[in-house]
C-alpha positions in Angstrom: 0.0 0.0 0.0 1.3 3.5 -0.8 2.5 5.3 2.3 0.6 8.6 2.4 3.5 10.3 4.2 5.9 9.3 1.5 3.5 10.4 -1.2 2.1 13.6 0.3 4.8 14.6 2.8 8.2 13.9 1.1 10.0 16.1 3.5 8.7 14.3 6.5 9.3 10.9 4.9 12.9 11.9 4.3 13.4 12.6 8.0 11.7 9.4 9.0 13.7 7.3 6.6 16.9 8.7 8.0 16.3 7.4 11.5 17.8 4.1 12.6 16.0 1.3 14.1 17.5 2.0 17.5 17.3 5.8 17.4 16.5 7.2 20.8 14.2 10.1 21.6 15.7 13.0 23.6 14.8 12.2 27.2 14.9 15.9 28.1 11.6 16.6 26.4 9.0 17.8 29.0 5.4 16.9 28.9 3.0 19.8 28.5 0.9 20.4 31.6 -2.0 21.4 29.4 -4.4 19.1 27.6 -5.1 19.8 24.0 -8.5 18.7 22.9 -8.8 16.9 19.5 -9.3 19.1 16.6 -12.9 19.7 15.6 -14.2 17.1 13.2 -11.6 14.4 14.2 -12.6 11.1 15.7 -9.7 9.4 17.5 -10.8 5.8 18.2 -9.8 4.0 21.4 -7.6 1.0 21.0 -9.5 -2.0 19.7 -9.5 -5.2 21.5 -6.7 -6.7 19.4 -4.5 -3.7 19.9 -5.3 -3.7 23.6 -4.2 -7.3 23.8 -0.7 -6.3 22.8 1.6 -6.9 25.7 3.3 -3.7 27.0 5.5 -3.9 29.9 4.5 -1.1 32.3 5.5 1.3 33.6 7.3 2.7 30.5 8.1 6.3 29.9 7.0 8.2 26.8 10.4 8.0 25.2 10.6 4.2 25.6 7.1 3.8 24.3 7.9 5.9 21.2 11.2 4.0 20.6 9.4 0.7 20.8 6.6 1.9 18.6 9.1 3.0 15.9 10.8 -0.4 16.1 7.5 -2.2 15.6 6.6 0.1 12.8 9.8 -0.6 10.9 9.3 -4.3 11.4 5.8 -4.1 9.9 4.2 -5.0 13.3 1.5 -2.3 12.9 -0.8 -3.4 15.7 2.0 -3.4 18.2 3.2 0.0 16.9 -0.4 1.4 17.1 -0.8 0.3 20.7 2.4 1.9 21.8 1.6 5.2 20.1 -1.8 5.2 21.7 -0.2 4.8 25.1 2.0 7.8 24.4 -1.0 9.9 23.5 -2.7 8.8 26.7 0.4 10.0 28.6 0.7 13.2 26.6 -2.3 14.3 24.4 -0.1 17.1 22.9 2.5 14.7 21.4 2.4 15.6 17.7 5.1 12.9 17.1 2.8 10.2 18.5 -0.1 11.4 16.3 2.1 11.5 13.3 3.4 8.0 13.6 0.1 6.7 14.7 -1.3 8.1 11.5 1.3 6.3 9.4 0.8 3.0 11.2 -3.0 3.3 10.8 -2.6 4.0 7.1 -0.3 1.0 6.6 -2.9 -1.1 8.3 -5.6 0.3 6.0 -7.5 2.4 8.5 -7.5 5.6 6.4 -10.3 7.4 8.2 -8.6 7.4 11.6 -5.3 8.0 9.9 -6.7 11.2 8.4 -8.0 12.3 11.8 -4.5 11.7 13.3 -2.9 13.8 10.5 -5.4 16.5 11.2 -4.6 16.4 14.9 -0.9 16.5 14.3 -1.3 19.6 12.1 -3.6 21.3 14.6 -1.0 20.7 17.3 1.7 22.3 15.2 -0.3 25.2 14.0 -1.5 26.0 17.6 2.2 26.5 18.5 2.3 23.7 21.0 5.8 22.4 21.9 6.3 19.1 20.1 8.7 16.4 21.2 10.9 15.8 18.3 9.1 16.5 15.0 5.8 17.8 13.7 4.2 18.5 10.3 4.9 22.2 10.8 8.2 22.3 12.7 10.2 19.3 11.8 13.2 18.8 14.1 14.3 15.7 12.2 15.8 12.4 13.2 19.5 11.8 13.3 21.5 8.7 13.3 22.1 7.5 16.8 25.6 6.8 17.9 26.7 3.3 18.9 25.8 4.2 22.5 22.3 5.5 21.4 23.1 9.1 22.0 21.9 12.0 19.7 24.7 13.7 17.9 25.6 17.2 19.1 26.2 18.4 15.6 22.5 18.4 14.6 21.9 21.0 11.9 20.0 23.9 13.4 18.5 24.8 10.0 16.7 21.4 9.9 15.4 22.1 13.4 13.7 25.3 12.2 12.5 24.0 8.8 8.9 25.0 8.1 6.3 22.8 6.5 5.9 24.0 2.9 2.6 25.2 1.8 2.4 22.4 -0.8 2.8 19.7 1.8 0.0 21.2 3.9 -2.1 21.4 0.7 -1.2 17.8 -0.1 -2.4 16.8 3.3 -5.8 18.4 2.8 -6.0 16.9 -0.6 -5.4 13.4 0.8 -7.7 14.0 3.7 -10.5 15.2 1.3 -10.0 12.2 -0.9 -10.3 9.8 2.1 -13.4 11.7 3.4 -15.0 11.6 0.0 -14.5 7.8 -0.3 -16.1 7.5 3.1 -19.1 9.6 2.0 -18.4 12.4 4.5 -19.2 15.1 1.9 -19.3 18.1 4.3 -15.9 17.3 5.7 -14.5 16.5 2.2 -15.7 19.8 0.9 -14.0 21.6 3.9 -10.7 19.8 3.4 -10.7 20.4 -0.4 -11.5 24.0 0.1 -8.6 24.4 2.5 -6.4 22.8 -0.2 -7.7 25.2 -2.8 -7.1 28.2 -0.6 -3.5 27.1 -0.2 -3.0 26.3 -3.9 -4.8 29.1 -5.7 -2.5 32.0 -4.7 0.6 29.9 -5.6 -0.8 28.8 -8.9 -1.7 32.4 -9.8 1.8 33.5 -8.8 3.2 30.8 -11.0 1.2 32.1 -14.0 2.4 35.6 -13.3 6.0 34.5 -13.2 5.6 32.5 -16.4 4.0 35.6 -18.0 6.9 37.8 -17.0 9.3 35.3 -18.6 7.3 35.0 -21.8 7.0 38.8 -22.0 10.7 39.3 -21.6 11.3 36.8 -24.4 8.9 38.6 -26.7 6.4 35.7 -26.6 3.5 38.1 -26.0 0.6 35.8 -26.9 1.8 33.2 -24.5 2.3 35.8 -21.8 -1.2 37.1 -22.3 -2.7 33.7 -21.9 -1.0 33.0 -18.6 -1.8 36.5 -17.3 -5.4 35.9 -18.1 -5.3 32.6 -16.2 -3.8 34.3 -13.2 -6.6 36.9 -13.3 -9.2 34.2 -13.6 -7.9 32.6 -10.4 -7.4 35.9 -8.5 -9.6 38.6 -10.1 -8.9 41.0 -7.3 -5.1 41.1 -8.0 -4.3 44.7 -9.0 -0.7 43.8 -9.8 -1.7 41.1 -12.3 -4.0 43.5 -14.0 -1.1 45.9 -14.3 1.1 43.1 -15.7 -1.4 42.5 -18.4 -1.8 46.2 -19.1 2.0 46.5 -19.6 1.8 43.7 -22.1 -1.0 45.5 -24.0 1.0 48.7 -23.9 4.0 46.8 -25.4 1.7 45.7 -28.2 0.4 49.2 -28.6 -3.1 48.1 -27.8 -3.5 51.3 -25.9 -7.2 51.2 -25.2 -6.9 47.8 -23.5 -3.8 48.8 -21.7 -5.5 51.9 -20.3 -8.5 49.9 -19.3 -6.5 47.3 -17.4 -4.4 50.0 -15.6 -7.6 51.7 -14.6 -8.9 48.4 -13.3 -5.7 47.9 -11.3 -6.2 51.3 -9.7 -9.8 50.5 -9.0 -8.7 47.4 -7.2 -5.9 49.1 -5.3 -6.2 52.9 -5.2 -2.8 53.1 -3.5 -1.1 51.5 -6.6 1.4 54.2 -7.5 3.1 52.2 -10.2 -0.2 51.8 -12.1 -0.8 55.6 -12.0 2.7 56.2 -13.3 2.5 53.7 -16.2 -1.0 55.0 -17.0 0.5 58.5 -17.2 3.1 57.3 -19.7 0.3 55.8 -21.8 -1.7 59.1 -21.8 1.4 60.9 -23.0 1.9 58.4 -25.8 -1.6 59.1 -27.1 -1.2 62.9 -26.7 -3.6 63.3 -23.7 -1.4 65.7 -21.6 -4.2 66.6 -19.1 -5.0 63.0 -18.3 -1.2 62.2 -18.1 -0.7 65.1 -15.7 -3.5 63.9 -13.4 -2.1 60.4 -13.2 1.5 61.7 -12.7 0.2 63.8 -9.8 -1.6 60.8 -8.2 1.5 58.6 -8.5 3.7 61.2 -6.8 1.2 61.8 -4.1 1.5 58.1 -3.3 5.2 57.8 -3.9 6.8 61.3 -3.6 10.3 59.9 -3.6 9.9 59.0 -7.3 10.5 62.7 -8.1 13.2 65.2 -7.2 12.2 68.5 -5.6 12.6 70.4 -8.9 10.4 67.8 -10.6 7.7 68.3 -8.0 8.0 72.1 -8.7 7.7 71.6 -12.5 4.7 69.4 -12.0 3.2 72.2 -9.9 3.8 74.7 -12.7 1.9 72.4 -15.2 -1.0 72.0 -12.7 -1.1 75.8 -12.3 -1.5 76.2 -16.0 -4.5 73.9 -15.8 -5.9 75.9 -13.0 -5.5 73.0 -10.5 -4.1 75.3 -7.8 -4.8 72.9 -4.9 -2.8 70.1 -6.6 -0.1 72.6 -7.5 0.2 73.7 -3.9 0.5 70.1 -2.8 3.4 69.6 -5.3 5.2 72.7 -4.0 4.7 71.6 -0.4 6.1 68.2 -1.3 9.2 69.8 -2.8 9.6 71.8 0.4 9.2 68.6 2.5 11.9 66.9 0.5 14.2 70.0 0.6 13.4 72.6 3.3 15.9 75.0 1.8 14.5 74.9 -1.7 13.7 78.6 -2.1 12.1 78.3 -5.5 9.5 76.0 -4.1 8.6 78.5 -1.5 8.4 81.2 -4.1 6.0 79.3 -6.4 4.0 78.1 -3.4 3.4 81.8 -2.6 2.4 82.5 -6.2 -0.2 79.8 -6.2 -1.6 80.8 -2.8 -1.8 84.4 -4.1 -3.8 83.2 -7.1 -6.2 81.7 -4.6 -6.5 85.0 -2.7 -4.8 83.5 0.3 -2.4 86.5 0.6 -1.4 86.1 4.2 -0.1 82.6 3.7 1.3 83.6 0.4 3.3 86.4 2.0 4.7 83.9 4.6 5.8 81.6 1.8 7.5 84.5 -0.1 9.2 85.5 3.1 10.7 82.0 3.4 11.9 82.2 -0.2 13.6 85.6 0.5 15.0 84.3 3.8 16.8 81.5 1.9 17.8 83.7 -1.1 17.7 87.3 -0.1 19.6 88.4 -3.3 17.0 87.1 -5.7 15.2 90.1 -7.2 12.2 88.0 -8.3 11.6 86.7 -4.8 11.7 90.2 -3.3 9.3 91.5 -5.9 6.8 88.7 -5.3 7.0 89.4 -1.5 6.4 93.1 -2.2 3.4 92.3 -4.3 1.8 90.2 -1.5 2.6 92.9 1.0 0.9 95.6 -1.2 -2.3 93.5 -1.4 -2.2 93.2 2.4 -1.6 97.0 2.6 1.6 96.6 4.4 3.1 99.6 2.6 6.2 100.1 4.6 7.4 96.5 4.2 6.6 96.6 0.5 8.8 99.7 0.1 11.8 97.9 1.5 11.2 94.9 -0.9 11.0 97.1 -4.0 14.1 99.1 -2.9 15.9 95.8 -2.7 14.7 94.8 -6.1 16.0 98.0 -7.6 19.4 97.5 -6.0 19.6 93.9 -7.1 18.6 94.3 -10.7 20.2 97.6 -11.9 20.6 96.4 -15.5 17.3 94.5 -15.8 15.0 97.1 -17.5 11.7 95.1 -17.1 12.5 94.4 -13.4 13.5 98.0 -12.9 10.3 99.4 -14.5 8.1 97.0 -12.4 10.0 97.8 -9.2 9.9 101.6 -9.7 6.2 101.5 -10.5 5.4 99.4 -7.4 7.7 101.4 -5.2 6.0 104.6 -6.5 2.6 103.2 -5.7 3.6 102.2 -2.2 5.1 105.6 -1.5 2.0 107.3 -2.9 -0.2 105.2 -0.5 2.0 106.5 2.3 1.6 110.1 0.8 5.4 110.4 0.6 5.4 112.3 -2.7 8.9 113.7 -2.4 10.2 110.2 -2.2 7.9 109.0 -4.9 9.0 111.7 -7.4 12.4 110.0 -8.3 10.4 106.9 -9.2 8.2 108.9 -11.6 11.4 110.5 -13.1 13.0 107.1 -13.5 10.0 105.6 -15.1 9.7 108.4 -17.7 13.4 107.9 -18.5 13.2 104.1 -18.7 9.9 104.0 -20.5 9.1 107.4 -22.1 5.4 107.6 -23.1 2.5 110.0 -22.8 1.4 108.1 -19.7 4.7 108.3 -17.9 5.2 112.0 -18.7 1.6 112.8 -17.6 2.1 110.9 -14.3 5.5 112.7 -13.8 3.6 116.0 -14.3 1.1 115.0 -11.7 4.0 114.2 -9.3 5.6 117.6 -9.9 2.2 119.2 -9.3 1.8 117.3 -6.0 5.2 118.8 -4.9 4.2 122.2 -6.4 7.1 122.2 -8.8 4.9 123.9 -11.4 7.6 124.7 -14.0 8.7 121.0 -14.1 5.1 120.0 -14.2 4.4 122.2 -17.2 7.3 120.7 -19.1 6.2 117.1 -18.3 2.6 117.8 -19.5 3.9 119.4 -22.7 6.0 116.2 -23.3 2.9 114.1 -22.7 0.8 116.2 -25.1 3.5 116.0 -27.7 3.3 112.2 -27.6 -0.5 112.0 -27.4 -2.2 115.3 -28.4 -5.7 114.0 -28.0 -5.5 113.2 -24.3 -7.7 115.9 -22.9 -6.6 115.4 -19.3 -3.0 116.4 -20.1 -4.3 119.6 -21.6 -6.4 120.3 -18.5 -3.5 119.6 -16.1 -1.2 121.8 -18.2 -3.7 124.6 -18.0 -3.9 124.2 -14.2 -0.1 124.3 -13.8 0.1 127.4 -16.0 -2.6 129.1 -13.9 -0.6 128.4 -10.7 2.3 130.6 -12.1 -0.1 133.3 -13.3 0.3 132.4 -17.0 -3.4 132.9 -17.2 -3.8 133.4 -21.0 -1.8 130.3 -21.7 -3.9 128.4 -19.2 -7.1 129.5 -20.9 -5.8 128.2 -24.3 -4.9 124.8 -22.6 -8.4 124.6 -21.1 -10.1 125.4 -24.3 -8.1 122.8 -26.1 -9.1 120.2 -23.5 -12.8 121.1 -24.1 -12.5 120.7 -27.8 -11.4 117.1 -27.2 -13.9 116.4 -24.4 -16.6 119.1 -24.0 -18.3 117.2 -21.2 -15.4 117.2 -18.9 -16.8 119.4 -16.1 -13.4 120.0 -14.3 -12.1 121.8 -17.4 -15.2 124.0 -17.4 -14.6 124.9 -13.8 -10.9 125.6 -14.3 -11.6 127.7 -17.4 -14.0 129.8 -15.4 -11.4 130.4 -12.7 -8.9 131.6 -15.4 -11.4 133.9 -17.1 -12.3 135.4 -13.7 -8.6 136.3 -13.3 -8.8 138.0 -16.7 -12.0 139.8 -15.6 -13.9 138.2 -18.5 -17.1 137.8 -16.5 -19.2 136.9 -19.4 -16.8 134.3 -20.6 -16.5 133.0 -17.1 -20.2 132.6 -16.9 -20.3 130.9 -20.3 -17.5 128.6 -19.3 -19.3 127.5 -16.2 
C-alpha cells in the first residue's frame, strides 16, 4: 500500500527514513501540563481489543514507548506500533510525534479514516504553536543517526530544526484528507478539506502564472504571456498587480485602449497602486492626452513622492497651475519643500499659487521663506512686495522694492516694475517727495504719454509747477488728443499766473472732451482772473 506520508509529505518521509531502528528520543523533552483537545471534526478511536491485547511492559516512559513503537513500525508489526503510540497519547495528548506515527501505522494497516484524523490532529497541534517532542508537520526537528551508544549527535543541523512545513505539503495533506473523506461519503468534511487545499494552492498557482507571464513577456512571446496573465486573473480577479502586468503587455503591443482599461482596473482594485498611476500617465502621454497624463502623474507622486526630485515636483506644480488646479499645484510645491526645506524656488512658487487663490497672508509667509533663503533674488523680493501691497503693508513693501532696484540695476523690465510698485507704495503713504524720483526714472526708462503725464502730476503734488508744465507738454507731444494732459497743463500754468496760456490749454481740452466738467470749472477760474465775467459765466 502506498505510504501517504511518502506520497504527500516527502519532507517528513525523508526525515523518518533517516532514523535508525534503535534511534533514541531525547529524554529531556518535557510533557506539556496542558491538555489539547482533539481538533474539531476528528474522531480518534480507542484502541481496539486486538490492539489492547498487545503486551506492553509497564510502567514505560513516553520515550521508551515511542522507541518501541518505531521499532514495531519498521518491522511491519503495525498493531503493536499502534498500541504503543496510543499509550504515548494517553500520557501526553499534545504529542504531535505520536499522532504523526500513529497516522502512518494506521494508514499502513488500512484504517484511512482514523489516519486522516490523526494527521489533522498533528497539524492542529503544530499550528497552535504547542511544543512538540521531536518533529511535527509544521516544525520538523528531524531524526538523526544514533551513535553506537544510542546518543543523539551534538552536531544536529540547526536549519533542519527550524524547517517550516511547505505550503504544498500542507495542501497535499488536505487533498489526501479530502479524498479519504470523499471515499467515506463524508461530503461536508470532504468539501471543507478540499476548500482548504484550494485556498492554499490558488495563490501559488496564480503567482506561477504571473512568473511565467513575465518570462514569456521578456522573451517577446507576448501571446503566451497574455494567456497566462489571463489565467492568473481568472484565479485571482482581485489582484491589482496582475491586471497591471497584463496592461503592460498590451502597452507593449500598442493596444493602448486595452492597456489603459487594465491599468484603470488595477487602480480601482488598489487605489494606492502608485506604479499603475505612473504607467498610465506614460500611456496618456503616448496618445497625446497631456491633461490625463498630468493627473495620473500627480496621483502617482502623491502616493510615492520619492519618485521625483524637488525640482520635478515644482515643475509638475507649474503644469498644474497652468491647468488651474491650484490645490494640486500647492501640494506639489509643499512636497518639494518637504523633500528639501531649503528649496527657495518651491517657497516662491507656493506663494504665487496661494496668491492666485487669494490667500495672501499665507502667500506672504511663503514668499518671506523664499527671501530668507535667497535674499539676493530680485524676483523673490518683488513677489513678496506684491503680497505685502495687497495686504496694505506699505512700509514693508517699500523695503522689498528698494531691494529689487538695488539687485537688478541692469534689468530694465525688473527696474520698471519695481519703480512702478515702489512709486505706488510711497503714494499710498503720501510720501510724494520720495515717490518723485520713481516717476522720473519711469519716464526715463519707458518714455510715453502716460509716464510723462504721471510725472507732471507728481511735480504738481510737490508744487514744482515749471517742471510739471514741461512734463505735461511732453505728454501732449506724444499724445495730443489726451484731454486730461491739456487740462492739467492749464492748471499748472494758472498756478504761475500764465493765465492766458492756461485759458488756451483749457479750451483745447474742451475741444477734445466738451463734457469734462473739471475743465469747465478751471476755465471759469482763469477767465475770472482776466475779468472776463461773461466768458467765465459761459465757461461755467
